[in-house]
N, C-alpha and C positions, 0 to 999 in steps of 0.2 A: 398768445401773441397773434395779431392779425397777419394775414398774408402780406398786406401793404408794408407793415413794419418789418416782417421777415425779409422782404425784398430789399428794403432800405438798409437793413443790417448787412446784407451781402453786396450791395451795389458798389461799395468802394473797392471790392476785390475783382470786379468784372472788367476793369479797364486799367491798363498800365499808364503811369505818368508819361505824358508827351506822345501818347499813341494817337494817331489819326483815326477818325471814325471808320474809314474804309480799309485800314491796314489789317494784315493778318498776323497772328502770332507766329513767331519763329520757333522751329523745333528745339533749338538750344540743346542739342543732344550732348551727352557726356562722352560719347565714343563707345559706350557699352550697350547702346540701343534704347536707353531711357532718357527722356528730357531731363535736363538739370533740375528743373522745378519739381519734378516728381521725386527725384532723389532727395532733394531738400525737404520735401513734404514728409517723406518716409522718416527722415532723421528727426523732424519736429514732432512726429507722431510716436516716436520711439518704436517704430516698426522696422522689421527686417525686410530686406529685398532678397527674395529667393529666385534662383534661376533654374530653368529647365528647358533643355533643347533650344536655347537661344531666346527663350521667352522669360518673362519675369512677373512676379506678383509682389504686392506689399502684404506682409504677414505681421499681425500684431496679437500678442497673447497677454491677457489680463487675468490676474488671480484675484478673485473676490472672496473675502473672508465670509464664511457662511453665518457668522455671528452678526454680520451687517443687517441692520433693519432697513430694508428698502421700501421707502414710502409707507412706513408703518407696518410692513410685513416682514417678519424675521425669516430669512431664507433657510435657516437650519431645520425648519419644520419638515423639509423634504424627507429627512431620515425617519422620524416617527410615522410619517404618512406611509412610506414604503413598508415599514414594519407592520402597520395596521392591516395593510392589504394581505399580508401573509396569513392573517387569521380569518379572512372572509371566504366563505364558500360560494360557489356559483361563479359563472362567467359574467364579466362586465367589461365594456369597452375601455374603462379607465383602470382596470385592475392591473397591478404590478406584481401579482402573486408569482412567485418563482424568480423574481428579479431583485436586484439590489439597486441602490441609488446610482451607482457608477455605471449601470447598464443603460441608462437613459441618455439620449442625445437631444438636447434642446436646440432647436434649429430655426433660423430665421434668415430671410434674404432681403436685399434691396435690388430693385430692377429698374430698367430704363422705361418701363411702361407696364400698365396693367393688362393690356390685351395679350391674348395668346398668339403664338406663331413665332417664326424664326426671326422676325424683324426686331425683337426686343431681347436684350441681354440681361443676365444677372451680373451686377458689378460688385456685389458684396455678399459673401457667405459668412454667416456667423453661427458658431456652435458653442454650446455650453455643456460641460460634463462635470459631474460631482467627483472630486478627489479628496477623500478624507474630510478636512475641515474647510475646503475651498470649492468654489465654483470656478472652473477654468474656462475662460471665454477665449476662443480663437477666432480671428477674423481674417478673411482672405479677400484682398481688394484687387480688382482688375484695373491695371493702369492703361488699358486701351484694348480695342477689339482684337488686336493681333496677339494677345497673350492668353487666350482661353485654354490652351493645352496645359500651360503651367498652372493656371487657375484651378482646373479640375484635377490635375495630377496631385497637387499637394492636398487639396481637400479630401479626395477619395483615398489617398494613401493614409491620411490621418484617421479616417472614420471606418475603415473596412472591418474592424473588429467589433463594431457596435451594431445592434440590430433593432433598436427601438427609438424611433423619432418621436419627439414631442413638439408639436407645432400649433399654430393658430391659422387654420385654413390651408395647411400644408398639403393635404390630400388633393385639393382642387387647384391650388395655386403654386406654392413653392416647388414641390417635388416634380409635378409635371413639367415645369419650366427647366428644372435641372435635367430631366430626361431629354427635353428638346435640344438644349444646348450641347448636351453630352454627345448627341448624334454627330455633331460636326468634328469632334476630336476623339471619338471612341477608339480609334486605332492607335492613339498616342498615349492614352491614359488608362488607369484601371477600370474594370467594369463596375457598373452600378450595383451596390449590394441590395439584397431583398429585405428591405426594412419592414418591421412591424410599425404600426403608426398609432400614436395617441393624438388625435386632432381635437384640440380643445374648443375649436369653433363649434363642432357638432354637439359637444357636451354643454357648451354655453347656450346654444339654441334650445336644447332640451329644458334647461332650467329657467331661462330668463327671457325668451322671445316674447312672452305675453306681458312682460313688465317694462321692457326697455324700448326706446324708440328705434334702436338698432342694436345689433350684437357685434359691433366693431370692437376691436381690442381697446381702443381709447375710451369708448363708452363704458365698457366693463371695468376698466381701471378706475374710472371716476365714480360710477354708480354702484358698483358691487364691492370693489376692493378699497374704495375710498383713497385712491392714489391721485396725485396731481403732479404731473411733470412740469418743472419750471425751466423755461428757456429751451424747450424741445424743438428740434427741427421737424416739422410735419412731414410725414412720409411722402405726400404728394409733391413736395418740393425737391426731394432727393434726386430725381432724374435731371431736373434743370441745373442743380448745383454740380452734379457729376459731369455733365457735358461742358459746363463752364470750366470746371477743373481740367478737363482734357485739353481745352483750348489754351488756357492760361493757368498752369498749375499754381495753386496757392492753398496752403494747408487749411486756411480759414474757411474754405468752401466745403471741405469734406469732414472736418473734425466733428461737426455736429451730427453728421450722418452716422459716423462710427459710434458716437455716444448714443444716438437713438437706437441703433442696432443692439448695443450692450444692454440698454434699458429694456428693450423688447424681450431679450433672453431672460433677464432677471424677472420680468413679469410672467413669462412662461413658467418659471420655477414656482413662483408664488401662486399662480392661477391653478397649476396642476395640483398643488397641495390643497388649495381651498376647495376646488371641485371634489377632489377625492374625499376630503374629510366630511363634506356634506353627504356624499353617497354612503360612506362607511357608517356614519353616525347621523342619521336624519334628525336627531334631537337638536342638533346645532342649526338646523335649517329654519327658515321662516315657514309660515303655513303654506304659502304658494309653492315654495321650493320643495317642501315635503310632498305635496300633491304631485308635482312634476317628477320627482324622484320615484314615487310610487308608480306613476304611469310608465316611466322608463323601465322599471323592473318588470312590470306586467308585459310590456312589449318584448322584453328579452326572454320571457318565460321564467323569470325568477319569482315564482309565485309566493313563496314564503316571505321573501324580502319585500315584495309588494304589499302583502297583508300587513307586515310589521309597520310599514310606512303609513298605510291608509287607516289603520285602527286608531290613530291619534284623535283624542276628543276635541282638541282645538280645531283640527281640520274638519271633523264631522259637524262642527257648529259654525263653520265659516261660509264665505261666499261660494266655496267649492263643495259644499256639503252634498248636493245632489249628484254631481259627477263622481265624487269620491265614494259615496255610498254605492252607486251603481257598479263602479269598478271593483269595489270590495266584494260585493255580492257575486260578481263574476269570478273573482279569484277563489272564493269559498267553494263555488261549484266545481272549479277545476280540481280542488283537492278532495272532493267528495263530501264536504261538510254541507250537505243539502239543507239542513235545518237553518243554519246561520245564513246561508245564501237566500233562502226563502224569506226569512225574517227581514233581511236587508231590503229585498224588493217590496215586501209588504209595508215596511217603514216609509219607503218612497211613495207608495200609493196612499198611505195615510196622510202624507204631507202634500196631498193634492198634486201628485205628479201627473202631467198631461202627456207623457211619452208612452205611446202604445208598446214600445219595445219592453218596458218594465213589466207591463201586464202580461205580455207574451211569455217572457222568461219565467214569471211566477206561475203562469198556467202550465208551462212545460214541467216545472218541478211538481206541481200538484198532480198532474196526470201520470208522469213517468216514475216519480220517486215515492209519492205518497198514495197513489191510486185513489185520489179524491176527485172523482169525476164531476161531482156537483160543483166543487170549488173551481176546477179547471174550466168548466163550462161558463161559470160566472165571470171569471177573469178574462176569458176569450171574448165574451160579450162586452165587457168593459173596454177591452182593447179596441174592439170594433167601434164602440161609442166615441173613443178618443179620436180615431181616424175620421169619423163622421163630423167631428167638431172642427177639423182642420180645414183651412181654405182650399188647399190642394192636396188631398190625401193620396198616398201612393196606391195606385190601382193594384200593383203586385201584392202589397201587404194586405189589402182588402180581400183579394182573391184567396191568399193563403189563410187568412182568418176564417173565411167562409168554409174552406175545406177542413180546417182544424175544428171548427164548431161542429160540423156534421160528423166528423170522425169521433170526437169525444162523446157526442150525444149517443151515437150507435154503440160505441165501446162500453159506455156506462149503462146502456139500456134506458136512456132518459127520454 
């Protein structure tokens, strides 16, 4: 839905009947510190009002059956995904080894702005936890700036036993903003727990940054998970609608925001399972995903896992053949399989590789592992020829090759 249509949809709620253009909304307080309209909104949302030290929040709990198929993705796959992680050796940023599904806290926020700093508030905190056959979603809604102590008190009191956040950009956005706002009320509320963190944005970038126009959650939902939200309130409209709600409370202004937050949490559950399953079993991945997973394992030092990914015949016959073969040769060298490593580099050379690095790596193996100085000298010369054919050859590499050429020549008595 376009922004124009979204605004038209909510326009009827932004002005009360008979209200003059310049008039201000009245507090309409109930006597307990909250405007009557907010109390009515809580009732219409089936939300509780919780009080703490003279402040209040709206609290809503929703139980989602894990057998629900959310936009084509069954949520119950979180259980077999966690079970599969228990069988995987080696460290990985997505690994839930040693954890159960109930140990994860799926977390998302809605804020009054994207910029960092004390001028912007979080007005909605959403959490999702796995309880047996349900996803329990809890939402904490801030009914105004003067209620942050209650807001963070109830949130932190509920999550203090959990240690593993699952977010999308939570490391850089959501949790730093929680820390910023917590500073204002830290003497009134529990301390912030030291969470471990599964940030699915970083994992998504690893796999799909070269495929997608962006790695926003909405883009991934549509292009990777084949999800399509109908009637969704865009995240960028949430601050506008929230401020309008504070001026003139009307449940129609915020019910879409709360549903958007619920859907974000469901997507986090589905996306964590999807990403994990690709990493655990790359046979499920596309060719480009398999290459990126192999690169990720190589970066993490999971050499055996990287080799298992990169050995795929389809990958070695794809657009990524050269990059995959070069990385595979490097991984073989790391585990001491020098013959396979050398064969990989020579295959690249046979395929008319113009990268001097490939010749240099093959020359190193010929010299240091096979003591074949004639071949090492030949490969060094070819590496130098590659550099000479470049428009702007690296002078450092050229100097290194000259030194290597002389050393190998003397070492082999050639």
